[in-house]
PyMOL CGO cylinders between C-alpha atoms (Angstrom):
from pymol import cmd
from pymol.cgo import CYLINDER

trace = [
    CYLINDER, 24.55, 64.19, -31.88, 26.91, 62.34, -34.17, 0.3, 1, 1, 1, 1, 1, 1,
    CYLINDER, 26.91, 62.34, -34.17, 30.08, 63.34, -32.28, 0.3, 1, 1, 1, 1, 1, 1,
    CYLINDER, 30.08, 63.34, -32.28, 32.88, 60.85, -31.68, 0.3, 1, 1, 1, 1, 1, 1,
    CYLINDER, 32.88, 60.85, -31.68, 34.69, 60.61, -28.35, 0.3, 1, 1, 1, 1, 1, 1,
    CYLINDER, 34.69, 60.61, -28.35, 37.53, 62.88, -29.43, 0.3, 1, 1, 1, 1, 1, 1,
    CYLINDER, 37.53, 62.88, -29.43, 35.09, 65.61, -30.44, 0.3, 1, 1, 1, 1, 1, 1,
    CYLINDER, 35.09, 65.61, -30.44, 33.37, 65.37, -27.08, 0.3, 1, 1, 1, 1, 1, 1,
    CYLINDER, 33.37, 65.37, -27.08, 36.58, 66.60, -25.43, 0.3, 1, 1, 1, 1, 1, 1,
    CYLINDER, 36.58, 66.60, -25.43, 36.15, 70.01, -27.03, 0.3, 1, 1, 1, 1, 1, 1,
    CYLINDER, 36.15, 70.01, -27.03, 33.83, 72.83, -26.10, 0.3, 1, 1, 1, 1, 1, 1,
    CYLINDER, 33.83, 72.83, -26.10, 32.74, 74.16, -29.48, 0.3, 1, 1, 1, 1, 1, 1,
    CYLINDER, 32.74, 74.16, -29.48, 31.73, 77.78, -30.14, 0.3, 1, 1, 1, 1, 1, 1,
    CYLINDER, 31.73, 77.78, -30.14, 29.79, 79.00, -33.20, 0.3, 1, 1, 1, 1, 1, 1,
    CYLINDER, 29.79, 79.00, -33.20, 30.37, 82.74, -33.68, 0.3, 1, 1, 1, 1, 1, 1,
    CYLINDER, 30.37, 82.74, -33.68, 28.54, 85.13, -35.98, 0.3, 1, 1, 1, 1, 1, 1,
    CYLINDER, 28.54, 85.13, -35.98, 30.77, 86.39, -38.79, 0.3, 1, 1, 1, 1, 1, 1,
    CYLINDER, 30.77, 86.39, -38.79, 31.81, 90.02, -39.08, 0.3, 1, 1, 1, 1, 1, 1,
    CYLINDER, 31.81, 90.02, -39.08, 31.87, 92.80, -36.52, 0.3, 1, 1, 1, 1, 1, 1,
    CYLINDER, 31.87, 92.80, -36.52, 30.02, 90.73, -33.93, 0.3, 1, 1, 1, 1, 1, 1,
    CYLINDER, 30.02, 90.73, -33.93, 32.71, 88.01, -34.08, 0.3, 1, 1, 1, 1, 1, 1,
    CYLINDER, 32.71, 88.01, -34.08, 35.41, 90.63, -33.50, 0.3, 1, 1, 1, 1, 1, 1,
    CYLINDER, 35.41, 90.63, -33.50, 33.68, 92.03, -30.44, 0.3, 1, 1, 1, 1, 1, 1,
    CYLINDER, 33.68, 92.03, -30.44, 32.84, 88.56, -29.13, 0.3, 1, 1, 1, 1, 1, 1,
    CYLINDER, 32.84, 88.56, -29.13, 36.43, 87.36, -29.49, 0.3, 1, 1, 1, 1, 1, 1,
    CYLINDER, 36.43, 87.36, -29.49, 37.66, 90.49, -27.74, 0.3, 1, 1, 1, 1, 1, 1,
    CYLINDER, 37.66, 90.49, -27.74, 35.44, 89.66, -24.75, 0.3, 1, 1, 1, 1, 1, 1,
    CYLINDER, 35.44, 89.66, -24.75, 36.45, 85.98, -24.85, 0.3, 1, 1, 1, 1, 1, 1,
    CYLINDER, 36.45, 85.98, -24.85, 40.13, 86.97, -24.97, 0.3, 1, 1, 1, 1, 1, 1,
    CYLINDER, 40.13, 86.97, -24.97, 39.75, 89.15, -21.87, 0.3, 1, 1, 1, 1, 1, 1,
    CYLINDER, 39.75, 89.15, -21.87, 38.08, 86.18, -20.19, 0.3, 1, 1, 1, 1, 1, 1,
    CYLINDER, 38.08, 86.18, -20.19, 41.08, 83.97, -21.00, 0.3, 1, 1, 1, 1, 1, 1,
    CYLINDER, 41.08, 83.97, -21.00, 39.54, 82.17, -23.98, 0.3, 1, 1, 1, 1, 1, 1,
    CYLINDER, 39.54, 82.17, -23.98, 41.91, 83.61, -26.53, 0.3, 1, 1, 1, 1, 1, 1,
    CYLINDER, 41.91, 83.61, -26.53, 41.67, 82.43, -30.13, 0.3, 1, 1, 1, 1, 1, 1,
    CYLINDER, 41.67, 82.43, -30.13, 42.60, 85.45, -32.23, 0.3, 1, 1, 1, 1, 1, 1,
    CYLINDER, 42.60, 85.45, -32.23, 43.54, 83.11, -35.08, 0.3, 1, 1, 1, 1, 1, 1,
    CYLINDER, 43.54, 83.11, -35.08, 39.82, 83.01, -35.92, 0.3, 1, 1, 1, 1, 1, 1,
    CYLINDER, 39.82, 83.01, -35.92, 40.12, 86.55, -37.28, 0.3, 1, 1, 1, 1, 1, 1,
    CYLINDER, 40.12, 86.55, -37.28, 43.18, 85.80, -39.43, 0.3, 1, 1, 1, 1, 1, 1,
    CYLINDER, 43.18, 85.80, -39.43, 41.90, 86.78, -42.84, 0.3, 1, 1, 1, 1, 1, 1,
    CYLINDER, 41.90, 86.78, -42.84, 44.75, 84.97, -44.60, 0.3, 1, 1, 1, 1, 1, 1,
    CYLINDER, 44.75, 84.97, -44.60, 43.81, 81.59, -43.13, 0.3, 1, 1, 1, 1, 1, 1,
    CYLINDER, 43.81, 81.59, -43.13, 41.65, 79.19, -45.13, 0.3, 1, 1, 1, 1, 1, 1,
    CYLINDER, 41.65, 79.19, -45.13, 40.84, 77.08, -42.10, 0.3, 1, 1, 1, 1, 1, 1,
    CYLINDER, 40.84, 77.08, -42.10, 37.19, 76.69, -41.16, 0.3, 1, 1, 1, 1, 1, 1,
    CYLINDER, 37.19, 76.69, -41.16, 37.68, 75.44, -37.60, 0.3, 1, 1, 1, 1, 1, 1,
    CYLINDER, 37.68, 75.44, -37.60, 40.16, 76.85, -35.09, 0.3, 1, 1, 1, 1, 1, 1,
    CYLINDER, 40.16, 76.85, -35.09, 41.23, 75.14, -31.89, 0.3, 1, 1, 1, 1, 1, 1,
    CYLINDER, 41.23, 75.14, -31.89, 42.81, 76.21, -28.63, 0.3, 1, 1, 1, 1, 1, 1,
    CYLINDER, 42.81, 76.21, -28.63, 44.33, 72.93, -27.53, 0.3, 1, 1, 1, 1, 1, 1,
    CYLINDER, 44.33, 72.93, -27.53, 45.36, 74.11, -24.07, 0.3, 1, 1, 1, 1, 1, 1,
    CYLINDER, 45.36, 74.11, -24.07, 41.76, 74.37, -22.89, 0.3, 1, 1, 1, 1, 1, 1,
    CYLINDER, 41.76, 74.37, -22.89, 40.16, 72.17, -25.56, 0.3, 1, 1, 1, 1, 1, 1,
    CYLINDER, 40.16, 72.17, -25.56, 38.13, 74.99, -27.11, 0.3, 1, 1, 1, 1, 1, 1,
    CYLINDER, 38.13, 74.99, -27.11, 37.07, 74.92, -30.73, 0.3, 1, 1, 1, 1, 1, 1,
    CYLINDER, 37.07, 74.92, -30.73, 35.72, 77.88, -32.71, 0.3, 1, 1, 1, 1, 1, 1,
    CYLINDER, 35.72, 77.88, -32.71, 34.11, 78.38, -36.11, 0.3, 1, 1, 1, 1, 1, 1,
    CYLINDER, 34.11, 78.38, -36.11, 32.43, 81.29, -37.86, 0.3, 1, 1, 1, 1, 1, 1,
    CYLINDER, 32.43, 81.29, -37.86, 28.96, 81.11, -39.41, 0.3, 1, 1, 1, 1, 1, 1,
    CYLINDER, 28.96, 81.11, -39.41, 26.36, 83.44, -40.86, 0.3, 1, 1, 1, 1, 1, 1,
    CYLINDER, 26.36, 83.44, -40.86, 24.08, 84.87, -38.18, 0.3, 1, 1, 1, 1, 1, 1,
    CYLINDER, 24.08, 84.87, -38.18, 20.90, 82.93, -39.05, 0.3, 1, 1, 1, 1, 1, 1,
    CYLINDER, 20.90, 82.93, -39.05, 22.85, 79.65, -39.04, 0.3, 1, 1, 1, 1, 1, 1,
    CYLINDER, 22.85, 79.65, -39.04, 24.32, 79.99, -35.53, 0.3, 1, 1, 1, 1, 1, 1,
    CYLINDER, 24.32, 79.99, -35.53, 21.14, 78.94, -33.64, 0.3, 1, 1, 1, 1, 1, 1,
    CYLINDER, 21.14, 78.94, -33.64, 20.81, 75.95, -36.00, 0.3, 1, 1, 1, 1, 1, 1,
    CYLINDER, 20.81, 75.95, -36.00, 24.36, 74.76, -35.32, 0.3, 1, 1, 1, 1, 1, 1,
    CYLINDER, 24.36, 74.76, -35.32, 23.69, 75.06, -31.59, 0.3, 1, 1, 1, 1, 1, 1,
    CYLINDER, 23.69, 75.06, -31.59, 20.28, 73.38, -31.67, 0.3, 1, 1, 1, 1, 1, 1,
    CYLINDER, 20.28, 73.38, -31.67, 21.62, 70.45, -33.68, 0.3, 1, 1, 1, 1, 1, 1,
    CYLINDER, 21.62, 70.45, -33.68, 24.63, 70.00, -31.37, 0.3, 1, 1, 1, 1, 1, 1,
    CYLINDER, 24.63, 70.00, -31.37, 27.30, 70.90, -33.93, 0.3, 1, 1, 1, 1, 1, 1,
    CYLINDER, 27.30, 70.90, -33.93, 28.23, 73.66, -31.48, 0.3, 1, 1, 1, 1, 1, 1,
    CYLINDER, 28.23, 73.66, -31.48, 27.86, 73.65, -27.72, 0.3, 1, 1, 1, 1, 1, 1,
    CYLINDER, 27.86, 73.65, -27.72, 27.78, 77.43, -27.44, 0.3, 1, 1, 1, 1, 1, 1,
    CYLINDER, 27.78, 77.43, -27.44, 26.81, 80.13, -29.92, 0.3, 1, 1, 1, 1, 1, 1,
    CYLINDER, 26.81, 80.13, -29.92, 26.84, 83.90, -30.02, 0.3, 1, 1, 1, 1, 1, 1,
    CYLINDER, 26.84, 83.90, -30.02, 24.17, 85.59, -32.10, 0.3, 1, 1, 1, 1, 1, 1,
    CYLINDER, 24.17, 85.59, -32.10, 22.08, 88.74, -32.19, 0.3, 1, 1, 1, 1, 1, 1,
    CYLINDER, 22.08, 88.74, -32.19, 18.82, 88.47, -30.29, 0.3, 1, 1, 1, 1, 1, 1,
    CYLINDER, 18.82, 88.47, -30.29, 16.95, 89.37, -33.48, 0.3, 1, 1, 1, 1, 1, 1,
    CYLINDER, 16.95, 89.37, -33.48, 18.22, 86.15, -35.06, 0.3, 1, 1, 1, 1, 1, 1,
    CYLINDER, 18.22, 86.15, -35.06, 17.45, 84.12, -31.94, 0.3, 1, 1, 1, 1, 1, 1,
    CYLINDER, 17.45, 84.12, -31.94, 13.87, 85.45, -31.86, 0.3, 1, 1, 1, 1, 1, 1,
    CYLINDER, 13.87, 85.45, -31.86, 13.35, 84.94, -35.58, 0.3, 1, 1, 1, 1, 1, 1,
    CYLINDER, 13.35, 84.94, -35.58, 14.80, 81.42, -35.74, 0.3, 1, 1, 1, 1, 1, 1,
    CYLINDER, 14.80, 81.42, -35.74, 12.99, 80.31, -32.56, 0.3, 1, 1, 1, 1, 1, 1,
    CYLINDER, 12.99, 80.31, -32.56, 15.22, 77.27, -32.02, 0.3, 1, 1, 1, 1, 1, 1,
    CYLINDER, 15.22, 77.27, -32.02, 15.23, 74.91, -29.03, 0.3, 1, 1, 1, 1, 1, 1,
    CYLINDER, 15.23, 74.91, -29.03, 18.26, 76.43, -27.30, 0.3, 1, 1, 1, 1, 1, 1,
    CYLINDER, 18.26, 76.43, -27.30, 19.00, 78.11, -23.98, 0.3, 1, 1, 1, 1, 1, 1,
    CYLINDER, 19.00, 78.11, -23.98, 19.72, 81.84, -23.93, 0.3, 1, 1, 1, 1, 1, 1,
    CYLINDER, 19.72, 81.84, -23.93, 22.17, 82.18, -21.05, 0.3, 1, 1, 1, 1, 1, 1,
    CYLINDER, 22.17, 82.18, -21.05, 23.93, 85.55, -21.22, 0.3, 1, 1, 1, 1, 1, 1,
    CYLINDER, 23.93, 85.55, -21.22, 23.43, 89.04, -22.61, 0.3, 1, 1, 1, 1, 1, 1,
    CYLINDER, 23.43, 89.04, -22.61, 26.85, 90.14, -23.86, 0.3, 1, 1, 1, 1, 1, 1,
    CYLINDER, 26.85, 90.14, -23.86, 25.74, 93.76, -24.09, 0.3, 1, 1, 1, 1, 1, 1,
    CYLINDER, 25.74, 93.76, -24.09, 27.37, 94.27, -27.50, 0.3, 1, 1, 1, 1, 1, 1,
    CYLINDER, 27.37, 94.27, -27.50, 25.75, 95.09, -30.82, 0.3, 1, 1, 1, 1, 1, 1,
    CYLINDER, 25.75, 95.09, -30.82, 23.00, 97.07, -29.11, 0.3, 1, 1, 1, 1, 1, 1,
    CYLINDER, 23.00, 97.07, -29.11, 20.13, 98.25, -31.28, 0.3, 1, 1, 1, 1, 1, 1,
    CYLINDER, 20.13, 98.25, -31.28, 16.31, 98.27, -31.48, 0.3, 1, 1, 1, 1, 1, 1,
    CYLINDER, 16.31, 98.27, -31.48, 13.72, 96.35, -33.47, 0.3, 1, 1, 1, 1, 1, 1,
    CYLINDER, 13.72, 96.35, -33.47, 11.23, 98.94, -34.66, 0.3, 1, 1, 1, 1, 1, 1,
    CYLINDER, 11.23, 98.94, -34.66, 8.21, 99.60, -36.82, 0.3, 1, 1, 1, 1, 1, 1,
    CYLINDER, 8.21, 99.60, -36.82, 9.11, 102.45, -39.17, 0.3, 1, 1, 1, 1, 1, 1,
    CYLINDER, 9.11, 102.45, -39.17, 7.59, 104.30, -42.09, 0.3, 1, 1, 1, 1, 1, 1,
    CYLINDER, 7.59, 104.30, -42.09, 6.51, 107.73, -43.25, 0.3, 1, 1, 1, 1, 1, 1,
    CYLINDER, 6.51, 107.73, -43.25, 5.14, 109.88, -40.38, 0.3, 1, 1, 1, 1, 1, 1,
    CYLINDER, 5.14, 109.88, -40.38, 1.59, 109.69, -41.72, 0.3, 1, 1, 1, 1, 1, 1,
    CYLINDER, 1.59, 109.69, -41.72, 1.71, 105.88, -41.52, 0.3, 1, 1, 1, 1, 1, 1,
    CYLINDER, 1.71, 105.88, -41.52, 1.52, 106.23, -37.75, 0.3, 1, 1, 1, 1, 1, 1,
    CYLINDER, 1.52, 106.23, -37.75, -2.24, 106.61, -38.06, 0.3, 1, 1, 1, 1, 1, 1,
    CYLINDER, -2.24, 106.61, -38.06, -2.48, 103.13, -39.60, 0.3, 1, 1, 1, 1, 1, 1,
    CYLINDER, -2.48, 103.13, -39.60, -1.05, 101.64, -36.42, 0.3, 1, 1, 1, 1, 1, 1,
    CYLINDER, -1.05, 101.64, -36.42, -3.84, 103.04, -34.25, 0.3, 1, 1, 1, 1, 1, 1,
    CYLINDER, -3.84, 103.04, -34.25, -6.55, 100.93, -35.83, 0.3, 1, 1, 1, 1, 1, 1,
    CYLINDER, -6.55, 100.93, -35.83, -7.09, 97.27, -36.61, 0.3, 1, 1, 1, 1, 1, 1,
    CYLINDER, -7.09, 97.27, -36.61, -7.27, 97.64, -40.37, 0.3, 1, 1, 1, 1, 1, 1,
    CYLINDER, -7.27, 97.64, -40.37, -5.12, 95.49, -42.66, 0.3, 1, 1, 1, 1, 1, 1,
    CYLINDER, -5.12, 95.49, -42.66, -1.70, 96.96, -43.42, 0.3, 1, 1, 1, 1, 1, 1,
    CYLINDER, -1.70, 96.96, -43.42, 1.27, 95.74, -45.43, 0.3, 1, 1, 1, 1, 1, 1,
    CYLINDER, 1.27, 95.74, -45.43, 4.52, 95.17, -43.52, 0.3, 1, 1, 1, 1, 1, 1,
    CYLINDER, 4.52, 95.17, -43.52, 7.87, 94.58, -45.24, 0.3, 1, 1, 1, 1, 1, 1,
    CYLINDER, 7.87, 94.58, -45.24, 10.60, 92.91, -43.20, 0.3, 1, 1, 1, 1, 1, 1,
    CYLINDER, 10.60, 92.91, -43.20, 13.51, 90.49, -42.99, 0.3, 1, 1, 1, 1, 1, 1,
    CYLINDER, 13.51, 90.49, -42.99, 11.91, 89.20, -39.80, 0.3, 1, 1, 1, 1, 1, 1,
    CYLINDER, 11.91, 89.20, -39.80, 8.45, 87.76, -40.58, 0.3, 1, 1, 1, 1, 1, 1,
    CYLINDER, 8.45, 87.76, -40.58, 8.17, 85.80, -37.32, 0.3, 1, 1, 1, 1, 1, 1,
    CYLINDER, 8.17, 85.80, -37.32, 8.99, 88.83, -35.16, 0.3, 1, 1, 1, 1, 1, 1,
    CYLINDER, 8.99, 88.83, -35.16, 6.65, 91.04, -37.18, 0.3, 1, 1, 1, 1, 1, 1,
    CYLINDER, 6.65, 91.04, -37.18, 3.83, 88.49, -37.04, 0.3, 1, 1, 1, 1, 1, 1,
    CYLINDER, 3.83, 88.49, -37.04, 4.21, 87.97, -33.31, 0.3, 1, 1, 1, 1, 1, 1,
    CYLINDER, 4.21, 87.97, -33.31, 4.21, 91.70, -32.66, 0.3, 1, 1, 1, 1, 1, 1,
    CYLINDER, 4.21, 91.70, -32.66, 1.22, 92.64, -34.79, 0.3, 1, 1, 1, 1, 1, 1,
    CYLINDER, 1.22, 92.64, -34.79, -0.89, 89.53, -34.18, 0.3, 1, 1, 1, 1, 1, 1,
    CYLINDER, -0.89, 89.53, -34.18, -0.14, 88.83, -30.51, 0.3, 1, 1, 1, 1, 1, 1,
    CYLINDER, -0.14, 88.83, -30.51, 0.55, 92.27, -29.07, 0.3, 1, 1, 1, 1, 1, 1,
    CYLINDER, 0.55, 92.27, -29.07, -1.38, 94.68, -31.27, 0.3, 1, 1, 1, 1, 1, 1,
    CYLINDER, -1.38, 94.68, -31.27, -4.07, 92.28, -32.50, 0.3, 1, 1, 1, 1, 1, 1,
    CYLINDER, -4.07, 92.28, -32.50, -3.79, 93.84, -35.92, 0.3, 1, 1, 1, 1, 1, 1,
    CYLINDER, -3.79, 93.84, -35.92, -4.12, 91.93, -39.16, 0.3, 1, 1, 1, 1, 1, 1,
    CYLINDER, -4.12, 91.93, -39.16, -1.14, 92.40, -41.46, 0.3, 1, 1, 1, 1, 1, 1,
    CYLINDER, -1.14, 92.40, -41.46, 0.09, 91.24, -44.84, 0.3, 1, 1, 1, 1, 1, 1,
    CYLINDER, 0.09, 91.24, -44.84, 3.76, 90.43, -44.26, 0.3, 1, 1, 1, 1, 1, 1,
    CYLINDER, 3.76, 90.43, -44.26, 6.12, 90.82, -47.20, 0.3, 1, 1, 1, 1, 1, 1,
    CYLINDER, 6.12, 90.82, -47.20, 9.47, 89.03, -46.74, 0.3, 1, 1, 1, 1, 1, 1,
    CYLINDER, 9.47, 89.03, -46.74, 12.45, 90.90, -48.17, 0.3, 1, 1, 1, 1, 1, 1,
    CYLINDER, 12.45, 90.90, -48.17, 16.19, 90.27, -47.97, 0.3, 1, 1, 1, 1, 1, 1,
    CYLINDER, 16.19, 90.27, -47.97, 17.68, 93.54, -49.15, 0.3, 1, 1, 1, 1, 1, 1,
    CYLINDER, 17.68, 93.54, -49.15, 17.18, 97.19, -48.21, 0.3, 1, 1, 1, 1, 1, 1,
    CYLINDER, 17.18, 97.19, -48.21, 13.94, 97.18, -46.24, 0.3, 1, 1, 1, 1, 1, 1,
    CYLINDER, 13.94, 97.18, -46.24, 13.71, 100.99, -46.21, 0.3, 1, 1, 1, 1, 1, 1,
    CYLINDER, 13.71, 100.99, -46.21, 12.98, 100.92, -49.92, 0.3, 1, 1, 1, 1, 1, 1,
    CYLINDER, 12.98, 100.92, -49.92, 9.64, 99.16, -49.48, 0.3, 1, 1, 1, 1, 1, 1,
    CYLINDER, 9.64, 99.16, -49.48, 7.47, 102.08, -48.28, 0.3, 1, 1, 1, 1, 1, 1,
    CYLINDER, 7.47, 102.08, -48.28, 9.26, 104.51, -50.58, 0.3, 1, 1, 1, 1, 1, 1,
    CYLINDER, 9.26, 104.51, -50.58, 8.22, 102.58, -53.70, 0.3, 1, 1, 1, 1, 1, 1,
    CYLINDER, 8.22, 102.58, -53.70, 4.78, 101.72, -52.31, 0.3, 1, 1, 1, 1, 1, 1,
    CYLINDER, 4.78, 101.72, -52.31, 5.40, 98.04, -51.64, 0.3, 1, 1, 1, 1, 1, 1,
    CYLINDER, 5.40, 98.04, -51.64, 4.42, 98.35, -47.98, 0.3, 1, 1, 1, 1, 1, 1,
    CYLINDER, 4.42, 98.35, -47.98, 2.79, 100.72, -45.53, 0.3, 1, 1, 1, 1, 1, 1,
    CYLINDER, 2.79, 100.72, -45.53, 5.45, 100.20, -42.86, 0.3, 1, 1, 1, 1, 1, 1,
    CYLINDER, 5.45, 100.20, -42.86, 8.56, 98.14, -42.20, 0.3, 1, 1, 1, 1, 1, 1,
    CYLINDER, 8.56, 98.14, -42.20, 9.86, 96.11, -39.28, 0.3, 1, 1, 1, 1, 1, 1,
    CYLINDER, 9.86, 96.11, -39.28, 13.63, 96.32, -39.07, 0.3, 1, 1, 1, 1, 1, 1,
    CYLINDER, 13.63, 96.32, -39.07, 16.67, 96.88, -36.87, 0.3, 1, 1, 1, 1, 1, 1,
    CYLINDER, 16.67, 96.88, -36.87, 17.46, 100.50, -36.08, 0.3, 1, 1, 1, 1, 1, 1,
    CYLINDER, 17.46, 100.50, -36.08, 20.87, 101.54, -34.75, 0.3, 1, 1, 1, 1, 1, 1,
    CYLINDER, 20.87, 101.54, -34.75, 21.36, 105.26, -35.34, 0.3, 1, 1, 1, 1, 1, 1,
    CYLINDER, 21.36, 105.26, -35.34, 18.28, 105.89, -37.48, 0.3, 1, 1, 1, 1, 1, 1,
    CYLINDER, 18.28, 105.89, -37.48, 20.32, 107.86, -40.03, 0.3, 1, 1, 1, 1, 1, 1,
    CYLINDER, 20.32, 107.86, -40.03, 19.18, 105.75, -43.00, 0.3, 1, 1, 1, 1, 1, 1,
    CYLINDER, 19.18, 105.75, -43.00, 15.56, 106.29, -42.01, 0.3, 1, 1, 1, 1, 1, 1,
    CYLINDER, 15.56, 106.29, -42.01, 16.01, 110.06, -41.66, 0.3, 1, 1, 1, 1, 1, 1,
    CYLINDER, 16.01, 110.06, -41.66, 17.81, 110.38, -44.99, 0.3, 1, 1, 1, 1, 1, 1,
    CYLINDER, 17.81, 110.38, -44.99, 14.81, 108.79, -46.68, 0.3, 1, 1, 1, 1, 1, 1,
    CYLINDER, 14.81, 108.79, -46.68, 12.05, 110.67, -44.86, 0.3, 1, 1, 1, 1, 1, 1,
    CYLINDER, 12.05, 110.67, -44.86, 11.15, 107.72, -42.62, 0.3, 1, 1, 1, 1, 1, 1,
    CYLINDER, 11.15, 107.72, -42.62, 10.74, 107.71, -38.84, 0.3, 1, 1, 1, 1, 1, 1,
    CYLINDER, 10.74, 107.71, -38.84, 10.47, 105.18, -36.03, 0.3, 1, 1, 1, 1, 1, 1,
    CYLINDER, 10.47, 105.18, -36.03, 6.78, 104.72, -35.33, 0.3, 1, 1, 1, 1, 1, 1,
    CYLINDER, 6.78, 104.72, -35.33, 6.91, 102.07, -32.62, 0.3, 1, 1, 1, 1, 1, 1,
    CYLINDER, 6.91, 102.07, -32.62, 9.59, 100.17, -30.73, 0.3, 1, 1, 1, 1, 1, 1,
    CYLINDER, 9.59, 100.17, -30.73, 9.18, 96.41, -30.58, 0.3, 1, 1, 1, 1, 1, 1,
    CYLINDER, 9.18, 96.41, -30.58, 12.15, 95.48, -28.38, 0.3, 1, 1, 1, 1, 1, 1,
    CYLINDER, 12.15, 95.48, -28.38, 15.77, 96.19, -27.57, 0.3, 1, 1, 1, 1, 1, 1,
    CYLINDER, 15.77, 96.19, -27.57, 18.42, 93.88, -29.02, 0.3, 1, 1, 1, 1, 1, 1,
    CYLINDER, 18.42, 93.88, -29.02, 21.99, 92.84, -28.31, 0.3, 1, 1, 1, 1, 1, 1,
    CYLINDER, 21.99, 92.84, -28.31, 24.28, 89.84, -28.77, 0.3, 1, 1, 1, 1, 1, 1,
    CYLINDER, 24.28, 89.84, -28.77, 23.38, 86.83, -26.64, 0.3, 1, 1, 1, 1, 1, 1,
    CYLINDER, 23.38, 86.83, -26.64, 25.15, 83.61, -25.73, 0.3, 1, 1, 1, 1, 1, 1,
    CYLINDER, 25.15, 83.61, -25.73, 23.09, 80.50, -26.41, 0.3, 1, 1, 1, 1, 1, 1,
    CYLINDER, 23.09, 80.50, -26.41, 23.72, 76.90, -25.39, 0.3, 1, 1, 1, 1, 1, 1,
    CYLINDER, 23.72, 76.90, -25.39, 22.66, 73.49, -26.66, 0.3, 1, 1, 1, 1, 1, 1,
    CYLINDER, 22.66, 73.49, -26.66, 20.34, 71.87, -24.05, 0.3, 1, 1, 1, 1, 1, 1,
    CYLINDER, 20.34, 71.87, -24.05, 22.18, 68.52, -24.13, 0.3, 1, 1, 1, 1, 1, 1,
    CYLINDER, 22.18, 68.52, -24.13, 25.56, 70.25, -23.81, 0.3, 1, 1, 1, 1, 1, 1,
    CYLINDER, 25.56, 70.25, -23.81, 24.20, 72.19, -20.84, 0.3, 1, 1, 1, 1, 1, 1,
    CYLINDER, 24.20, 72.19, -20.84, 23.73, 68.86, -19.08, 0.3, 1, 1, 1, 1, 1, 1,
    CYLINDER, 23.73, 68.86, -19.08, 26.76, 66.94, -20.33, 0.3, 1, 1, 1, 1, 1, 1,
    CYLINDER, 26.76, 66.94, -20.33, 29.28, 69.81, -20.13, 0.3, 1, 1, 1, 1, 1, 1,
    CYLINDER, 29.28, 69.81, -20.13, 27.61, 71.88, -17.42, 0.3, 1, 1, 1, 1, 1, 1,
    CYLINDER, 27.61, 71.88, -17.42, 30.73, 72.66, -15.37, 0.3, 1, 1, 1, 1, 1, 1,
    CYLINDER, 30.73, 72.66, -15.37, 32.75, 73.86, -18.36, 0.3, 1, 1, 1, 1, 1, 1,
    CYLINDER, 32.75, 73.86, -18.36, 29.91, 75.93, -19.79, 0.3, 1, 1, 1, 1, 1, 1,
    CYLINDER, 29.91, 75.93, -19.79, 29.16, 77.54, -16.43, 0.3, 1, 1, 1, 1, 1, 1,
    CYLINDER, 29.16, 77.54, -16.43, 32.85, 78.39, -16.11, 0.3, 1, 1, 1, 1, 1, 1,
    CYLINDER, 32.85, 78.39, -16.11, 32.76, 80.18, -19.48, 0.3, 1, 1, 1, 1, 1, 1,
    CYLINDER, 32.76, 80.18, -19.48, 29.65, 82.08, -18.41, 0.3, 1, 1, 1, 1, 1, 1,
    CYLINDER, 29.65, 82.08, -18.41, 31.26, 83.12, -15.10, 0.3, 1, 1, 1, 1, 1, 1,
    CYLINDER, 31.26, 83.12, -15.10, 34.45, 84.27, -16.83, 0.3, 1, 1, 1, 1, 1, 1,
    CYLINDER, 34.45, 84.27, -16.83, 32.48, 86.38, -19.30, 0.3, 1, 1, 1, 1, 1, 1,
    CYLINDER, 32.48, 86.38, -19.30, 30.29, 87.81, -16.56, 0.3, 1, 1, 1, 1, 1, 1,
    CYLINDER, 30.29, 87.81, -16.56, 33.47, 88.92, -14.80, 0.3, 1, 1, 1, 1, 1, 1,
    CYLINDER, 33.47, 88.92, -14.80, 34.71, 90.66, -17.93, 0.3, 1, 1, 1, 1, 1, 1,
    CYLINDER, 34.71, 90.66, -17.93, 31.33, 92.23, -18.70, 0.3, 1, 1, 1, 1, 1, 1,
    CYLINDER, 31.33, 92.23, -18.70, 30.74, 93.30, -15.10, 0.3, 1, 1, 1, 1, 1, 1,
    CYLINDER, 30.74, 93.30, -15.10, 27.50, 91.34, -14.78, 0.3, 1, 1, 1, 1, 1, 1,
]
cmd.load_cgo(trace, "trace")
């Protein structure tokens, strides 16, 4: 994996930037893996270490976390299950942290619900083309034209770009404010801990200890 012997002494965590990192670090702190320095906005450091237990932490954008873990740059990662499903990397999903709970849904104008009852071609706008394709092709056996977007997905049906959208729904307030509704639920989502397969073998005892500590904190 390109690590030297000194690096191998550390257990490296890749955490998703933003609110998820804050909640993850809170749980890690309760489990005795404290590294609050990671959230120090005044620091220009990219990697933070806790020398006492040889832990190393860095922050990354959500879609990059599974890549860092798969490639062995991090032993452990924490990412939303939506990202894990979409990226489809060769990593082990080992623990549901139960934070960042939401749903992946098909949404649109109420009348679009009729389009989901048949096997006719429909246009689907989403940030998650793999998840959308798997859902419509494998579960519903419906042919769809998937339109990949990066910004506000709710805009797509409003301006006529798509018939429906596939997106994360937390409270549903943005949908309601724009006349859209949840038409179908694809799956429930939350933050998950993932592990590099090689690390799971080479650092099994340390990784299992982290999992046990977090399970104690989370009541699992």
